[in-house]
N, C-alpha and C positions, 0 to 999 in steps of 0.2 A: 576531534571533539566533531561530531556531524551533526548540522542543521537540514532539518527536515522541512520540508514547505508543500502544501498543496495549492497549485499557483505558483501565484507570489506572496501569499499567505503563510509567517513562520509557524509553524505547530510546536515544534520544542525542539529542545539540542539532546543530542544521545552521546555515550561513550563509543559504543560500536555500532558496526551495520547492522547486524543480525537484531539486537535490540530495537533499531530504528524500521527495521524492512515490518518487525513483527507487529509493532504500533501501527504501523500503515495497515497493515492487513485485517487487524482486530478491531480497528476505530470503528470501523461503521462509513468511512467518508469514504466519497467515490472521486473521481478526478486526476490530472497531471501530477503525480509526486516526484517531487527533485532533494535527494537525498544529496549535500554539499560539505566535504571533509575539510578541517584546516590545514591537511597536507595535500590538496589538491583531486582529493578524490569527488568523481561525481557520477552519479546515476539517477535514470528517469522511467518511471513506469506509469504506465495508467490501469486505474482498478475501474473498471465498470460497473455503472448501477445493479443490482440483480433484476432480472426479469423475471413475471411476474407467474411465466410459467415453471420456472426454476422454484419461485417459492411454492408453490402448489403443490410440487414433488418434495420440499424437505433440503431442496438442493442450496447448497450456500454458494456465494460469489468468491469464486479459487479455488473450490472444492475439485477434485480430480476425477473424473466421471468416466466409469468402464464401462464399454463397450461388448456384447459377448453376441 
């Protein structure tokens, strides 16, 4: 079991790391995320707010950008 937090606020509990990280990415929430598992697993990452320039270009936060 994995508990997902943003800051100190608990969002939800998940059965897998993948589903928890997918939820965090698609939630639209920005900030410091912490994922804590009952087996001692810990992970932290930050999702930045989308910049206005990116939204004007149709780029979503977390999308890879290819430069040619």
